[in-house]
C-alpha positions as CSV (number, residue, x, y, z in Angstrom):
1,M,0.0,0.0,0.0
2,K,1.3,3.4,-0.9
3,L,1.5,6.4,1.5
4,D,-1.4,8.6,0.9
5,K,-0.5,12.1,1.9
6,D,-4.1,13.4,2.0
7,L,-5.1,10.5,4.2
8,V,-2.3,11.3,6.6
9,R,-3.6,14.9,6.9
10,E,-7.2,13.6,7.3
11,I,-6.2,11.3,10.1
12,L,-4.3,13.9,11.9
13,L,-7.2,16.4,11.7
14,A,-9.7,13.7,12.9
15,V,-7.5,12.8,15.8
16,E,-7.1,16.4,16.8
17,A,-10.9,16.9,16.6
18,S,-11.6,13.8,18.7
19,K,-13.0,14.3,22.2
20,N,-11.9,10.8,23.3
21,D,-9.9,10.3,26.4
22,P,-6.3,9.7,25.3
23,K,-6.4,6.3,27.1
24,E,-9.0,5.1,24.6
25,G,-8.6,4.4,21.0
26,I,-10.3,6.6,18.4
27,D,-12.6,4.8,16.0
28,L,-11.9,6.7,12.7
29,V,-14.5,6.6,10.0
30,L,-13.4,8.7,7.0
31,K,-15.4,9.2,3.9
32,D,-14.3,6.9,1.0
33,R,-11.6,5.3,3.1
34,S,-11.5,1.6,4.1
35,P,-10.7,0.5,7.6
36,R,-7.6,-1.3,6.3
37,E,-6.3,1.8,4.6
38,I,-6.9,3.9,7.7
39,S,-5.3,1.3,10.0
40,Y,-2.2,1.1,7.8
41,H,-1.7,4.9,7.8
42,V,-2.3,5.1,11.6
43,L,0.5,2.5,11.9
44,L,2.8,4.6,9.6
45,L,2.0,7.8,11.6
46,T,2.8,5.9,14.8
47,E,6.2,4.7,13.4
48,A,6.9,8.3,12.3
49,G,6.2,9.6,15.8
50,F,3.1,11.7,14.8
51,V,0.5,9.8,16.8
52,L,0.3,7.3,19.6
53,S,-1.9,4.3,18.8
54,R,-2.9,0.8,19.9
55,D,-3.4,-2.4,18.2
56,A,-7.2,-3.0,18.6
57,A,-7.2,-6.4,16.9
58,Y,-8.4,-8.0,20.1
59,L,-11.6,-6.0,19.8
60,A,-12.3,-7.2,16.3
61,D,-10.9,-10.8,16.6
62,A,-9.2,-10.1,13.3
63,V,-6.0,-8.8,11.8
64,S,-4.4,-5.8,13.4
65,I,-6.5,-2.7,13.5
66,W,-4.4,0.3,14.5
67,Q,-6.4,3.0,16.4
68,P,-4.8,6.4,17.2
69,T,-5.1,7.5,20.8
70,R,-3.7,11.0,20.5
71,L,-1.3,13.3,18.6
72,T,2.3,13.6,19.8
73,Y,4.0,17.0,19.9
74,K,5.6,16.1,16.5
75,G,2.1,15.3,15.1
76,H,0.7,18.7,16.4
77,E,3.7,20.4,14.8
78,F,3.2,18.7,11.4
79,L,-0.6,19.4,11.5
80,D,-0.1,23.0,12.4
81,T,2.5,23.3,9.6
82,V,0.1,21.9,6.9
83,R,-3.3,23.0,8.3
84,N,-3.5,25.9,5.9
85,G,-4.8,24.7,2.5
86,E,-2.4,26.7,0.4
87,V,0.6,25.5,2.4
88,W,-0.7,21.9,2.1
89,R,-1.2,22.3,-1.7
90,R,2.4,23.6,-2.1
91,T,3.8,20.9,0.1
92,K,2.1,18.1,-1.8
93,A,3.1,19.6,-5.2
94,G,6.7,20.1,-4.0
95,A,6.9,16.5,-2.8
96,E,5.5,15.2,-6.1
97,K,7.9,17.3,-8.1
98,A,10.8,16.0,-6.1
99,G,9.5,12.5,-6.2
100,V,9.5,12.1,-2.4
101,A,6.7,11.2,0.0
102,G,8.3,10.5,3.4
103,L,6.6,12.1,6.4
104,G,9.8,13.7,7.5
105,V,10.3,15.3,4.1
106,L,6.7,16.5,4.1
107,L,7.2,18.1,7.5
108,E,10.3,20.0,6.3
109,L,8.6,21.0,3.0
110,G,5.6,22.2,4.9
111,K,7.7,24.3,7.1
112,A,9.5,25.8,4.1
113,Y,6.3,26.6,2.3
114,G,4.7,27.8,5.5
115,K,7.5,30.4,5.8
116,E,7.0,31.3,2.1
117,V,3.3,31.9,2.7
118,L,4.0,34.0,5.8
119,K,6.5,36.1,3.8
120,E,3.9,36.7,1.1
121,R,1.1,37.6,3.5
122,L,3.0,39.4,6.2
123,G,6.1,40.7,4.4
124,I,8.4,39.1,7.0
125,E,11.0,36.5,6.5
126,L,11.6,33.8,9.1
127,S,15.0,32.1,9.3
């Protein structure tokens, strides 16, 4: 399964919006996304350090179903970086142009494009 950058952002936004206690797993239901697809991306986000999660397979008596429990600081940082639609559009376009899709690279691209957008809107340059 390929890394879906838009699904990564959707998951992070859904986890942030959740009112669940961080001790509980969050049941994510996202439009036009399969549970398997969501679970796989939650696992990737966990491995990247963006979310904490748990294997909820015992609840389903099936294959592993990864449920996020909360965002990590790194997850909040990434989400805050790409929350703006224009920054996200530029980040994805830059990653596609460069032929990269890793979450770490997306974070760095998002930061760079975020600074670019700030400079355009506020006239200040951040180092």
